C-alpha positions as CSV (number, residue, x, y, z in Angstrom):
1,X,1.2,-86.3,-10.9
2,X,-1.0,-85.5,-8.7
3,X,1.7,-85.2,-5.9
4,X,3.6,-83.0,-8.1
5,X,1.0,-80.8,-8.8
6,X,0.1,-80.5,-5.0
7,X,4.3,-79.6,-4.3
8,X,3.7,-77.3,-7.1
9,X,1.0,-75.7,-5.5
10,X,2.5,-75.6,-2.0
11,X,6.0,-74.1,-3.4
12,X,3.8,-71.4,-5.8
13,X,1.9,-70.0,-2.2
14,X,5.3,-70.1,0.0
15,X,6.6,-68.4,-2.7
16,X,3.5,-66.1,-2.6
17,X,3.9,-65.6,0.9
18,X,7.9,-64.5,0.8
19,X,7.2,-62.2,-1.7
20,X,4.1,-60.1,0.4
21,X,6.7,-60.8,3.4
22,X,9.5,-59.5,1.6
23,X,7.0,-56.4,0.4
24,X,5.7,-55.5,4.4
25,X,9.4,-55.7,5.2
26,X,10.4,-53.1,2.7
27,X,7.3,-51.3,3.2
28,X,8.1,-51.0,6.8
29,X,11.6,-50.3,6.6
30,X,11.2,-47.6,4.2
31,X,8.3,-45.7,6.3
32,X,11.0,-46.1,9.8
33,X,13.6,-44.8,7.4
34,X,11.2,-41.8,6.0
35,X,10.1,-41.2,9.6
36,X,13.7,-41.2,10.6
37,X,14.8,-39.1,7.8
38,X,11.9,-36.4,8.8
39,X,12.7,-36.3,12.0
40,X,17.1,-35.8,12.0
41,X,15.4,-32.7,9.3
42,X,13.4,-31.2,11.8
43,X,16.0,-31.6,14.7
44,X,18.7,-29.7,11.9
45,X,16.2,-27.2,11.2
46,X,15.4,-26.3,14.6
47,X,18.9,-26.4,15.7
48,X,19.2,-23.1,13.5
49,X,16.7,-20.7,15.3
50,X,13.6,-20.2,17.5
51,X,10.8,-22.0,15.7
52,X,7.5,-24.2,16.3
53,X,7.1,-27.6,13.6
54,X,3.7,-27.8,11.5
55,X,4.0,-30.4,9.1
56,X,1.0,-32.2,6.6
57,X,1.1,-34.2,3.5
58,X,-0.2,-32.4,-0.1
59,X,-1.4,-35.2,-2.4
60,X,1.6,-37.7,-2.2
61,X,3.7,-35.3,-0.2
62,X,4.8,-34.8,3.0
63,X,5.7,-30.9,4.2
64,X,7.5,-30.1,7.5
65,X,7.3,-26.2,8.1
66,X,9.5,-24.4,10.5
67,X,7.3,-21.3,11.5
68,X,9.7,-19.0,13.1
69,X,8.6,-17.2,16.6
70,X,9.8,-13.8,18.5
71,X,11.6,-14.3,21.9
72,X,7.8,-14.9,23.5
73,X,7.2,-17.6,21.7
74,X,4.4,-16.4,19.3
75,X,4.7,-17.5,15.5
76,X,5.3,-14.4,13.3
77,X,2.1,-14.2,11.5
78,X,3.2,-12.6,8.3
79,X,6.0,-15.2,7.5
80,X,3.5,-18.3,8.7
81,X,0.5,-16.9,5.9
82,X,3.7,-16.1,3.3
83,X,5.0,-19.3,4.2
84,X,1.3,-21.4,3.4
85,X,1.3,-19.3,0.4
86,X,4.5,-20.5,-0.9
87,X,3.3,-24.1,-0.3
88,X,0.4,-24.0,-1.9
89,X,1.8,-22.2,-4.6
90,X,5.0,-24.8,-5.3
91,X,2.7,-28.3,-4.3
92,X,-1.0,-27.3,-5.0
93,X,-4.1,-28.2,-2.5
94,X,-4.5,-31.4,-3.1
95,X,-6.0,-33.5,-0.5
96,X,-3.2,-36.5,1.0
97,X,-3.3,-39.7,-1.1
98,X,-1.0,-42.6,-0.6
99,X,2.4,-43.4,0.7
100,X,4.7,-40.7,0.3
101,X,6.9,-40.1,-2.6
102,X,8.5,-36.8,-1.8
103,X,9.5,-34.3,1.5
104,X,9.8,-31.1,1.8
105,X,11.3,-28.7,4.7
106,X,10.4,-25.3,4.6
107,X,12.2,-23.1,7.1
108,X,13.2,-19.4,7.0
109,X,16.6,-17.4,8.2
110,X,16.8,-14.5,9.2
111,X,18.8,-11.5,7.2
112,X,19.5,-7.6,6.9
113,X,18.1,-5.3,4.8
114,X,18.6,-1.8,3.3
115,X,15.8,0.2,4.7
116,X,16.6,1.1,7.9
117,X,14.7,-1.1,11.2
118,X,13.4,-3.7,8.7
119,X,14.8,-7.1,8.5
120,X,14.2,-9.9,6.4
121,X,12.8,-13.2,6.3
122,X,14.4,-16.0,3.3
123,X,12.0,-18.6,3.4
124,X,13.2,-21.6,1.2
125,X,12.5,-25.0,0.7
126,X,14.8,-28.3,0.5
127,X,12.8,-31.0,-1.9
128,X,13.8,-34.9,-1.5
129,X,12.1,-37.7,-3.6
130,X,11.6,-41.2,-1.6
131,X,12.9,-43.8,-4.0
132,X,12.9,-47.0,-2.6
133,X,15.6,-46.8,0.4
134,X,17.1,-43.7,-1.1
135,X,15.7,-40.5,-0.5
136,X,17.5,-38.0,-3.2
137,X,17.9,-34.3,-2.5
138,X,16.2,-32.4,-5.4
139,X,17.0,-29.0,-7.3
140,X,16.8,-26.3,-5.3
141,X,13.3,-24.4,-4.8
142,X,13.4,-20.7,-5.6
143,X,13.5,-18.9,-2.2
144,X,11.1,-15.7,-1.0
145,X,12.0,-12.8,1.1
146,X,8.9,-11.3,4.0
147,X,10.0,-8.1,5.0
148,X,9.2,-7.3,8.3
149,X,8.9,-4.2,11.1
150,X,10.7,-3.7,14.8
151,X,6.8,-4.8,15.3
152,X,7.1,-8.2,13.3
153,X,4.2,-6.8,11.2
154,X,4.6,-7.3,7.7
155,X,6.9,-4.6,5.6
156,X,4.7,-3.5,2.4
157,X,5.5,-0.5,-0.1
158,X,2.7,1.4,1.1
159,X,5.1,2.1,4.4
160,X,7.6,3.2,2.3
161,X,5.4,5.1,0.4
162,X,2.6,6.4,2.4
163,X,1.3,8.0,-0.7
164,X,1.0,5.6,-2.5
165,X,-1.5,6.9,-5.3
166,X,0.9,9.7,-5.1
167,X,3.9,7.2,-5.9
168,X,1.6,5.1,-8.4
169,X,2.2,8.2,-10.5
170,X,6.1,8.4,-10.4
171,X,6.1,4.4,-10.8
172,X,4.2,4.7,-13.8
173,X,6.2,7.3,-15.6
174,X,9.4,5.0,-15.0
175,X,7.3,2.0,-16.7
176,X,6.5,3.9,-19.4
177,X,9.7,4.9,-20.0
178,X,11.5,1.8,-19.7
179,X,9.2,-0.2,-21.4
180,X,9.1,2.3,-24.6
181,X,13.5,2.0,-24.2
182,X,12.2,-1.6,-25.0
183,X,11.2,-0.7,-28.5
184,X,7.6,-1.1,-27.2
185,X,4.1,0.3,-29.5
186,X,2.9,3.1,-27.2
187,X,-0.4,1.2,-27.7
188,X,0.9,-1.9,-25.7
189,X,2.8,0.7,-23.6
190,X,-0.3,2.2,-22.6
191,X,-2.5,-1.2,-22.1
192,X,0.1,-2.4,-19.6
193,X,0.4,1.3,-17.4
194,X,-3.3,0.8,-17.8
195,X,-3.3,-2.7,-16.0
196,X,-0.7,-1.9,-14.0
197,X,-2.3,0.9,-12.5
198,X,-4.9,-1.4,-11.1
199,X,-1.8,-3.9,-9.6
200,X,-1.9,-3.7,-5.4
201,X,1.2,-2.5,-5.0
202,X,1.3,-3.9,-1.5
203,X,1.5,-7.5,-2.7
204,X,4.6,-7.1,-4.7
205,X,8.3,-8.0,-3.8
206,X,10.5,-5.1,-3.3
207,X,14.3,-4.4,-2.4
208,X,16.6,-1.3,-1.7
209,X,20.0,-0.8,-1.8
210,X,22.5,1.8,-4.2
211,X,20.1,4.3,-3.5
212,X,17.2,2.7,-5.8
213,X,14.3,1.4,-5.5
214,X,13.4,-2.3,-7.4
215,X,10.6,-3.8,-7.9
216,X,9.6,-7.4,-8.8
217,X,7.0,-7.2,-11.8
218,X,4.6,-10.1,-12.4
219,X,4.2,-11.5,-15.8
220,X,2.9,-9.7,-18.0
221,X,4.4,-6.8,-17.3
222,X,7.1,-6.7,-20.4
223,X,10.1,-6.7,-18.2
224,X,10.6,-8.6,-14.8
225,X,12.0,-5.8,-12.8
226,X,11.5,-2.1,-12.8
227,X,14.6,0.1,-11.1
228,X,13.7,3.5,-9.8
229,X,15.8,6.2,-8.2
230,X,15.3,7.0,-4.5
231,X,15.8,10.4,-5.2
232,X,12.7,10.4,-8.0
233,X,10.4,9.1,-4.7
234,X,11.9,11.9,-2.3
235,X,8.5,13.6,-2.7
236,X,6.4,10.4,-1.6
237,X,8.8,8.5,0.4
238,X,8.8,7.7,4.1
239,X,12.0,9.1,5.4
240,X,12.8,7.1,8.3
241,X,13.5,3.7,6.2
242,X,16.2,5.6,4.4
243,X,20.0,5.1,4.5
244,X,22.3,8.0,5.9
245,X,22.8,8.7,2.5
246,X,19.9,9.1,1.1
247,X,18.3,10.4,4.4
248,X,21.3,13.3,3.8
249,X,19.7,13.6,-0.1
250,X,16.1,13.9,1.1
251,X,16.8,16.6,3.9
252,X,18.6,18.6,1.2
253,X,15.3,18.2,-1.6
254,X,12.8,18.6,1.5
255,X,15.0,21.9,2.6
256,X,15.0,23.5,-1.1
257,X,11.2,22.9,-1.8
258,X,10.5,24.7,1.5
259,X,13.1,27.6,0.4
260,X,11.7,27.7,-3.0
261,X,7.7,27.5,-1.7
262,X,8.5,31.1,0.2
263,X,9.9,32.8,-2.7
264,X,6.7,32.1,-4.8
265,X,3.7,34.0,-4.7
266,X,1.3,31.2,-4.1
267,X,-2.7,30.7,-2.5
268,X,-4.8,27.7,-2.1
269,X,-8.1,28.0,-2.9
270,X,-10.6,25.8,-0.5
271,X,-13.7,25.1,-1.0
272,X,-16.3,23.3,1.5
273,X,-19.6,21.3,1.9
274,X,-19.7,20.2,-1.6
275,X,-20.9,18.9,-4.4
276,X,-23.6,20.8,-5.3
277,X,-24.9,20.1,-9.3
278,X,-26.2,23.5,-9.8
279,X,-23.2,26.0,-8.2
280,X,-19.8,23.5,-7.8
281,X,-20.0,23.0,-12.1
282,X,-19.8,26.8,-12.8
283,X,-16.6,26.8,-10.2
284,X,-15.2,24.4,-11.7
285,X,-15.7,26.2,-15.4
286,X,-14.6,29.4,-13.9
287,X,-11.1,27.7,-12.8
288,X,-10.2,26.4,-15.8
289,X,-10.9,29.8,-17.3
290,X,-7.9,31.6,-15.1
291,X,-6.0,28.4,-15.2
292,X,-6.4,28.0,-11.2
293,X,-6.1,24.8,-9.6
294,X,-8.4,24.3,-6.2
295,X,-9.3,22.1,-3.2
296,X,-12.5,20.5,-2.6
297,X,-13.3,19.5,1.0
298,X,-16.2,16.9,0.1
299,X,-19.0,16.2,1.9
300,X,-19.5,12.3,1.6
301,X,-23.1,12.3,1.7
302,X,-23.2,14.4,-1.3
303,X,-21.1,12.2,-3.4
304,X,-24.1,9.8,-5.0
305,X,-25.7,11.3,-7.6
306,X,-22.7,13.8,-8.4
307,X,-19.8,11.2,-8.9
308,X,-19.0,12.7,-12.5
309,X,-18.5,16.1,-10.9
310,X,-15.9,14.4,-8.3
311,X,-14.1,12.6,-11.8
312,X,-14.1,16.4,-13.2
313,X,-12.3,17.3,-10.1
314,X,-9.5,15.0,-10.5
315,X,-9.5,15.1,-14.5
316,X,-8.5,18.6,-14.2
317,X,-6.2,18.9,-11.8
318,X,-7.5,19.7,-8.6
319,X,-7.7,17.6,-5.4
320,X,-10.3,16.3,-3.6
321,X,-10.1,16.1,0.2
322,X,-12.6,14.8,3.5
323,X,-15.1,17.1,5.5
324,X,-16.9,14.3,7.5
325,X,-20.2,12.1,6.0
326,X,-22.8,14.8,7.7
327,X,-21.0,18.1,8.9
328,X,-20.8,17.1,12.6
329,X,-19.0,19.1,15.4
330,X,-16.7,16.3,15.7
331,X,-15.8,17.3,19.6
332,X,-19.3,16.4,20.2
333,X,-19.0,13.1,18.5
334,X,-17.8,9.5,20.1
335,X,-15.0,8.4,18.8
336,X,-16.6,5.5,17.0
337,X,-18.5,8.0,15.2
338,X,-15.7,10.6,14.2
339,X,-13.9,7.3,12.8
340,X,-17.4,6.8,10.8
341,X,-17.6,9.8,9.7
342,X,-13.9,9.9,8.6
343,X,-14.0,6.0,6.8
344,X,-17.0,6.7,5.5
345,X,-16.4,9.4,3.0
346,X,-13.3,7.9,2.4
347,X,-15.0,5.3,0.9
348,X,-17.6,7.1,-0.7
349,X,-14.7,9.6,-2.2
350,X,-12.2,6.5,-3.5
351,X,-15.2,4.6,-4.9
352,X,-16.4,7.5,-6.9
353,X,-12.6,8.7,-8.1
354,X,-10.6,5.6,-7.6
355,X,-8.5,8.3,-5.7
356,X,-8.2,7.9,-1.1
357,X,-8.1,11.3,0.2
358,X,-5.1,12.6,2.3
359,X,-6.7,15.3,4.1
360,X,-9.2,16.2,6.3
361,X,-10.8,19.9,7.0
362,X,-12.5,19.2,10.2
363,X,-16.4,21.4,10.0
364,X,-16.1,24.2,12.0
365,X,-12.3,24.1,12.3
366,X,-13.6,22.0,15.8
367,X,-11.4,19.3,17.0
368,X,-9.0,18.3,20.0
369,X,-6.4,16.0,20.3
370,X,-9.1,12.7,20.8
371,X,-10.5,14.0,17.5
372,X,-7.3,14.8,16.3
373,X,-5.7,10.8,16.7
374,X,-9.2,9.4,16.0
375,X,-9.2,11.5,12.1
376,X,-6.0,9.9,11.5
377,X,-5.1,12.4,8.4
378,X,-3.3,16.0,8.9
379,X,-5.9,18.4,9.2
380,X,-6.1,21.6,6.6
381,X,-7.2,24.7,7.9
382,X,-7.1,28.2,6.8
383,X,-6.0,31.8,7.0
384,X,-8.2,33.6,5.0
385,X,-11.6,33.4,5.6
386,X,-13.9,34.9,3.1
387,X,-17.0,34.9,5.3
388,X,-19.2,33.8,2.4
389,X,-20.8,31.5,4.6
390,X,-22.1,34.6,6.2
391,X,-22.3,37.6,4.1
392,X,-23.8,35.7,1.1
393,X,-22.2,39.0,-0.7
394,X,-19.8,38.8,-3.8
395,X,-18.6,42.2,-3.2
396,X,-17.7,41.5,1.1
397,X,-16.4,38.0,0.4
398,X,-13.9,39.9,-2.2
399,X,-13.1,42.4,0.6
400,X,-12.6,40.1,2.6
401,X,-9.8,38.1,0.6
402,X,-8.4,41.3,-0.5
403,X,-8.0,42.5,3.1
404,X,-6.1,39.2,4.5
405,X,-4.6,37.2,1.9
406,X,-0.8,37.3,1.4
407,X,1.4,34.7,-0.4
408,X,1.4,31.2,0.9
409,X,-2.7,31.7,2.2
410,X,-4.6,29.2,2.6
411,X,-8.7,30.8,1.0
412,X,-11.7,29.6,3.0
413,X,-14.7,29.1,0.7
414,X,-18.0,27.0,-0.1
415,X,-19.1,25.6,-3.5
416,X,-22.7,25.3,-2.7
417,X,-23.7,28.9,-2.4
418,X,-24.2,31.2,-5.6
419,X,-23.5,33.9,-3.3
420,X,-19.5,32.2,-3.7
421,X,-20.0,31.5,-7.4
422,X,-21.1,35.1,-8.1
423,X,-18.0,36.5,-6.0
424,X,-15.6,34.3,-7.5
425,X,-14.2,36.2,-11.1
426,X,-13.6,38.8,-9.4
427,X,-11.5,36.5,-6.7
428,X,-9.7,34.8,-9.6
429,X,-9.0,38.7,-11.6
430,X,-8.1,39.7,-7.7
431,X,-5.9,37.1,-7.1
432,X,-4.4,37.0,-10.7
433,X,-3.5,40.5,-11.3
434,X,-1.9,40.4,-7.8
435,X,0.4,37.8,-9.1
436,X,-0.1,34.7,-7.1
437,X,-0.2,31.4,-8.4
438,X,-3.0,29.2,-7.5
439,X,-2.6,25.7,-6.2
440,X,-3.8,23.1,-4.7
441,X,-3.1,22.7,-1.0
442,X,-1.2,19.6,-1.9
443,X,1.5,21.8,-3.5
444,X,1.4,24.6,-1.4
445,X,2.4,22.4,1.8
446,X,4.5,20.5,-0.1
447,X,6.5,18.1,2.7
448,X,5.0,15.3,3.9
449,X,1.9,16.2,6.1
450,X,1.6,15.1,9.8
451,X,-1.2,13.8,10.9
452,X,-1.4,14.9,14.2
453,X,-1.2,18.7,13.4
454,X,-3.2,21.4,12.2
455,X,-2.1,23.7,8.7
456,X,-3.4,27.0,8.7
457,X,-0.9,28.3,5.6
458,X,2.3,27.4,3.8
459,X,4.3,28.4,7.1
460,X,2.0,28.1,10.0
461,X,0.6,24.4,11.3
462,X,0.3,23.5,15.0
463,X,-1.0,20.9,17.6
464,X,-4.9,20.5,18.6
465,X,-5.5,23.1,21.2
């Protein structure tokens, strides 16, 4: 009996050793098979184009990414960033854990777009499951497109629509129309529109074809995509990216705008150096009384405490533009200081109103080419100087405006002087009586403005002297 027990124990031990050995051999075989599969897939991916391999584990998933490179062997940064977010979105952020159960191979292929001078990279992934000694291909993961400029920088909606705030207004109108067409209640539509207005449009996917711009909307906006005729975006689109047929339409549209403007008796009232809590509200009251629109060139340091005045300007249809932070002579300060004067003011106005100015008026009308380069915004001068800053006399102010104003004029005034306020009603009465339409600089000039130019009136512009 003891001998039987002894041999039984020996057999059980041997069986255990054999099972352990078999498992060890199986694990080794599986590991070699997985390693060989990974190596073969890497070679296949790299054979399709230039790239650098990066790999790592997320939980039990082994991820291999082939990062595309340029002709100099540098990784395309925008594609790399999008690949990382793509993998994290699909597979999470967990730390490596246990043996590999899944394999994912992420790569990109170069594609064409309908945008001129823009290429695409289609990020795609192959997904496999490690099942014992078999590696089984799983359902294909959705692809993701990245648009790149000629310099291999990310091409965003703001590149196509540089004045994104104005473009948003056009897009919102189409979104509202599309939601109402689906039978959605107006209150629900406006809730979605309000949410859309806070959306980072540069983060959404978009495409262009058949003279239409298609925006892919995130969940929660009532529709998956919004389609806009490119012609509706002619006022704000950068035409360099349009196909020839749409470029012809764009050029015809812009030519028509110029012709139409020349037949209108339009002038642009502009006010510098505000806001002033004592005088600017009175200016706004008078403009409202005469149904006149104006452009306010705001000094950045005057914004704090007067945010409500700026919001009123926007609400009543006026345009706010940049007049630097401290009102210095920009020619006399460093390039870095010029940038700070402009950017600090941009930030202050945007924080107060949600709108980033698209124009600047250099204090004293003083610039050179170096300053123009640093500002990065079109400069708005004037063709009519009311000399309100000099005379401080309502009758003299009106006299200057009467003598100098003609269709297309840009009129310089200052909303910080009481004498200007005292002259304004007579000025508005005169301009109205002469049949002038008082519009913003944006409406007067209409065409997309060149940040390298100085604009003096509707028809006169030129480079810095």
